[in-house]
C-alpha positions as CSV (number, residue, x, y, z in Angstrom):
1,M,52.9,-35.7,-30.3
2,A,50.3,-34.2,-28.1
3,K,46.6,-34.8,-28.9
4,S,44.6,-31.7,-29.4
5,K,41.1,-31.2,-28.0
6,S,39.6,-31.2,-31.5
7,D,40.9,-34.8,-32.1
8,E,39.2,-36.0,-28.9
9,R,35.8,-34.6,-29.9
10,T,35.7,-36.2,-33.3
11,K,36.3,-39.8,-32.0
12,S,33.3,-41.9,-31.2
13,A,32.9,-43.0,-27.6
14,G,32.4,-46.7,-28.3
15,P,33.3,-49.3,-31.0
16,K,31.9,-48.8,-34.5
17,A,29.0,-51.0,-35.4
18,R,29.6,-53.5,-38.3
19,N,27.1,-54.9,-40.7
20,D,28.4,-58.4,-41.3
21,A,26.9,-61.8,-42.3
22,Y,25.0,-62.1,-39.0
23,V,23.0,-59.0,-39.7
24,M,22.0,-60.3,-43.1
25,M,21.1,-63.7,-41.6
26,F,18.9,-61.9,-39.0
27,F,16.9,-60.0,-41.7
28,I,16.5,-63.2,-43.8
29,T,15.2,-65.0,-40.7
30,L,12.9,-62.1,-39.9
31,V,11.4,-62.1,-43.4
32,A,11.0,-65.9,-43.2
33,I,9.1,-65.8,-39.9
34,I,6.8,-63.0,-41.1
35,T,6.1,-64.8,-44.4
36,G,5.4,-68.1,-42.6
37,T,3.1,-66.4,-40.1
38,A,1.1,-64.8,-43.0
39,L,0.9,-68.1,-44.9
40,M,-0.3,-69.9,-41.8
41,Y,-3.0,-67.3,-41.2
42,L,-4.2,-67.5,-44.8
43,D,-4.2,-71.3,-44.6
44,N,-6.2,-71.2,-41.4
45,E,-8.7,-68.8,-42.9
46,E,-9.2,-71.1,-45.9
47,Y,-9.8,-74.3,-43.9
48,G,-11.4,-72.7,-40.9
49,K,-14.7,-72.1,-42.8
50,T,-15.7,-75.7,-43.2
51,P,-16.8,-77.7,-40.2
52,P,-14.7,-80.7,-39.2
53,P,-16.0,-84.1,-40.5
54,K,-18.1,-86.3,-38.3
55,E,-16.3,-89.1,-36.4
56,P,-16.6,-92.5,-38.1
57,Q,-18.6,-95.1,-36.4
58,I,-16.3,-97.8,-35.2
59,S,-17.7,-101.3,-35.0
60,T,-16.4,-103.7,-32.4
61,I,-14.8,-106.9,-33.4
62,S,-16.6,-109.9,-31.9
63,R,-14.7,-112.8,-30.4
64,I,-14.8,-116.1,-32.0
65,G,-18.1,-117.8,-31.2
66,E,-20.0,-114.7,-30.1
67,V,-22.9,-113.4,-32.0
68,P,-22.5,-109.8,-33.1
69,P,-25.0,-107.3,-31.8
70,A,-27.8,-106.5,-34.3
């Protein structure tokens, strides 16, 4: 049978998009990245207010027979 012009107009030009498991995995990953970024920001804000602790004073180990400095 011959195709009419009305049949050609109703067909889409390309393949039809499918929503499959990969689209759902994309959205789950996107939500996880956004949530992780927000939690890291909140964690940084909480710990960013306190100054870092001072470095501990490291004493040197003297060799046998040496007198340690006073």
